[in-house]
N, C-alpha and C positions, 0 to 999 in steps of 0.2 A: 558385644563379642565377651567372650567370658574367659578368665584365663586359667591355664592348669599349672598346676605345683611342679615344676620343670624338679627339685629336689624330691620329691617323693615318688615322682614317673623313672629319675634315675635307681632312686632306690628299689622299687620296686622291677624292672628290669634285671639289675646285677641280680637282683635274689630268686629272680627267675631263668637266669641263663642267657641271656638275649643278645645279639650281639653287639658289640660297642662294649664291655664291661669298663668303670672306672674314668671312660672320657666323658668328657663336658657333652651335657645334654641340648640342645636348642631344640625348642619347638616356635613353627611359624602357623597360623592362624590360617586356615586354606579358604574354608567355608561355612558357612553355617544357619543355622534356622530355631525352627520353637523343637521341631524333631532330634535332629544333630547335631554337633560339632565337628570340623573337622581340622587336624594340625598336622602340618608333616616334623616329623624330629627325626634328626640329625644327632647321631654320636659319631665322631670321627669319621670314617670312612663310610659309613652304615647309613642310611635313612629309608625308614617306614612312615607308615600316616597312620595315626590313633583318631577313632571314631568315637565318640562317645552322646549319650543325652545331656542336652542344655541343664543348667539348674534347673531351670522352670518346666521342665518336662515332665509329664504325668508318671506316676509311677511304675505306668506298666510299662513305658518304653524301656525300662531297667530289661525287663523279659523280654525286649525288643531286641534291642543290641543283642542281648548272648544268643537269641534265636539267629539272626544275621551270621554270627560268628559260627552257629553251625554247619553253614550253608557252605560259608566261605574255604569251612575248615573240610569238609566233606566235599569240596571242588580238585583239592590239591592232589595229582595223581592222574587229573581226568585229562582231555582233550578242550573242558571248556574253555573259554578264557576267560580268566579272571585274577585278582588280586592276589599277592601269594597270603596266606592264613601266616604271619607273625607268633602270634601273644594274645593272652585274653585275661584279665581277672574282673570276676564278681564279684570279689569286695572295692564295695562304698568308699570303706574309709582313707583307699589308697587316693581320689581323686576326687572322693562327692559323688559319682555314679560308675557302673561300672563300662567299661571299656574294652575294647580290642586294638589291638594294631595290626595290620596289613603291610602288603609288602608295597613300596614306592612305584607306580604306572606312570615309565618316564613317556609319554602318548600326549593327546590332547581330545576334549569333550566337545561336542556337535554343541554345545549348551554352551561352553565358552566363546565361540564365534560373532556372537553378537549377528546372528544371522547369513552370515558371509565363510563359507568353506573357508578352511585356509589353503595357501597353496601346492600341489597343484589344481585343486580340486575346484577353487575358482574359476580360474580363467579356461584350464580343459576339461570341456564336456565330459570327454571321452573317459576320464580318470573318474567319473562318479557311477557308472553302474556297478563299479567294485563296491562302494560301501553300503550301496545296498544290500549285492549278495553276501557281504559278510554280517552285517545285521540279520538276515536269516541264518545262514550257519549258524551264528552262534545260538537259538532256543533250539535250534535242530539240534545241535550236539547236547545241548542241557535236556533237551527232553532223552535222550538216549543212555544218561547217568543210571546207573542202576540205586536207584535212592533205600534201597533194603537194605541189599550191602553197605552200604557206605552212612550205616547208623540212623537214617531218618525215618526210621519207619514210624513213631510218633508225631512228627513235623506237621503233618494234614490230615486230615478225612476226607482218606477220596472215595469213601462208598458214599453215596449216595449225592456226590458231589454237584453233577446236573440237578438233582432232583428238590437239594438244596436254594438252587441260585433265587429264584423267581420270588419265593416267600421271605427269606434272609433279604433283598434290598427292597420288595417291595415295603418289610417290616421297617428299615429302615427309613427310606423316603417318608411311612409314615407319620415320623416321629420328627419329622425335620419340616418337611415342605407346606408352604401358606400360599400355593401358588397350582392352580392346572396346566399338567402337561399335554399338550396335544399332540397325539398317539400315544400316548403311554400306555394306554388299556387296550391298543387294536396290537401291540408290538407285547406287551405280558401275555394276554390271551394266546398268542401264537406260542410265545415261549413254552404256555405251557401245553402245550398241546401236540411240541417238537420234540424231539430228542436228537442226539448224534446219532453216525451212523453204528460207530463203533468209541468206546471209552478206553481207551489205554493209562491207568496211570502214572505220571511220572510228574518231574523236578520241573515248577515253573515258577518265573521270576513275578508277576502279576503287576507289573507295568511296564512292560517289555516298550521299548521307542528309543530313538536315535539319543532323547534326555539323555537315557540309564547306561551309555555304553564310553566306551573310548578306543579309539585310535592310537596306533602307532605315526610317528610322523615320517612323509614321506606316501611316495607313490610304486607298486601299486596299495589299495587299502587294504592293510594286514587290521583288524580286530586283536586290541590292546587285553582288553578288560569290559567284562559287564560287569554291572555298579549300584548301587543300593537296591540293598535286599529289603527291604522293611516289608513288602508283599509277598514274596519269597514262600513258596509252601509245598506239597505236594498234592497234585490237584489235576485239569486238562491242560499239559501243555498247548494243545491244539488253543487255545484261547488267548497265549500267548502272542501264536501267530496272528490270532484276527484282531488284537489290540494292536499290534504292530501296521494294519497294512487298512485296518477300517477306514485310516482317513486318508488312503493315496490316491493320487491325481489319477483321476480314468484316462486323462494326456499330460503325460509325462514330459511332452516336448514343448506342452501350451498352458499349464496348467492352469486354473482359476487363483486369482486372489485366494480364494478363501481355501483352496488346497494346499497351501507353502506354509503355515504352520509357523514353526520359529527357522526350518532350515528351506532351503531354496531347491526344490525337487528337480528342476529343469535337468534333463540328461538321465536321469534314473531310468532303470527297465520296469516294464509296465508292472501290475498287481499281479498277473497271470505269470511272469515270468521269474518274478519274488518268490512267487509261492509254488512253486513247480522246484526254484531250487528245494525252497525248504524240505517238500515232497522227496527229495531227490536223498538228500543227508539224514535225515529222521528215517525213513521206512515208512513213515505213517500215508494212510491215504487221507487227501484234500477233499475228494470229493463234495463234503457236506457243508463245506468253507460257509454255505447259506447262514447255517445257523449260528456258527461262531460270532460269525460277522455282526446278524441281528442281536444274539447276547454281547457282545463285545461295545455295539454303538448302546442298545439301553443300559447298560452297568455305567459306561464312560459317565451318561448324562447325569446318572442318579450318587453318582459319587463328585459330579463336581455341582451337581445342585446344592449340597452341602457348603462346600465354599461361598456360592452365592446367597445364599442365603445367612450367611454371617458378614456379609463385606462389609458394611456399613459403610464407613465413605472410600472403604480401601477401592483403587480402579482398576487393578487387576483383577480379584474377584467379581469384581462389578461386572467387568467382563464377560467372565462364564455364563450370563444369563441365557443371553442371547446364543450360544453356543450350546446350551446346554439342549435349548429347545429344536434347534436344528437336527443336532445326536438322533433327539427321539422321534421328530419326526421322519428321520431316513432311516429310524430303525424299522417304526410303521411302514413306511414305502418301501422297505426289504421283503420285510415278513408279507406284504399284499402280493410284492409282484416276481418272489423267486418262485421258481418250479420245485425247489426240494420238498419234499413231501412227507 
């Protein structure tokens, strides 16, 4: 855990005119890894959250953290659940790396519940469907943001988005792989010869799942914020939808152990119902969902293969090995069985 210089942070906040000027500043480490460290910052009655790259992160994370700030700042004033944009510092001389401050969210993350939903969602299965509908609604609302009007025209390259996917990710895989992945050729060939029915560029999260949202305490379930915008870009929002539901259990009344992941999916609505809610809120058609599901499974397999290849003795990364092969086979199976043409 890296420490931050609270005196320098307080001076910067004072000069930036942020709340709590002159008050003592307390910093409490919340979480962190190789890409980000996160602190709760308290000054008097004011609390916010600081996010920055750790000292050992590669230099390109500096641009990444400023990119994240642009997204959450652009979301202010929209109906997308998000952390409020408080302030940003691009000057690495202050704390050693660029950083930003965002609003503190009084809520909970599914990643912090150790596989058990907090009450009443753990014991009362009738409260769980709202968790899923809120999850779908979050990206549905995100897809409706006018990203050009919000100053994000240069955030991504929507032109040619789908045409680039296969060559980009196959090139990435070729640089890292040292084993064959059954189903790779089938899924890749299918993606080269298929496209979605339409493509309406929009703001997308890039890694949308239960792990990257927060809910407010209590029932009914209400999403408090979408978080962790490292992969955020302007692209195809329906890929976020497919990413979210690509491993959704076929039977949520009795999901298979392999379909449970890091959250208990019993009592959740069906995938079709969740997708229909997304379509209703977003206004986007979802008749081409199978295309996005093949792409999501195929792409996630490649992303996780990188972790597996560098696992060494890391048991968590080694566990990606069979997940990758299962995902790639599933992408190929869907490509061969779907009636989407």
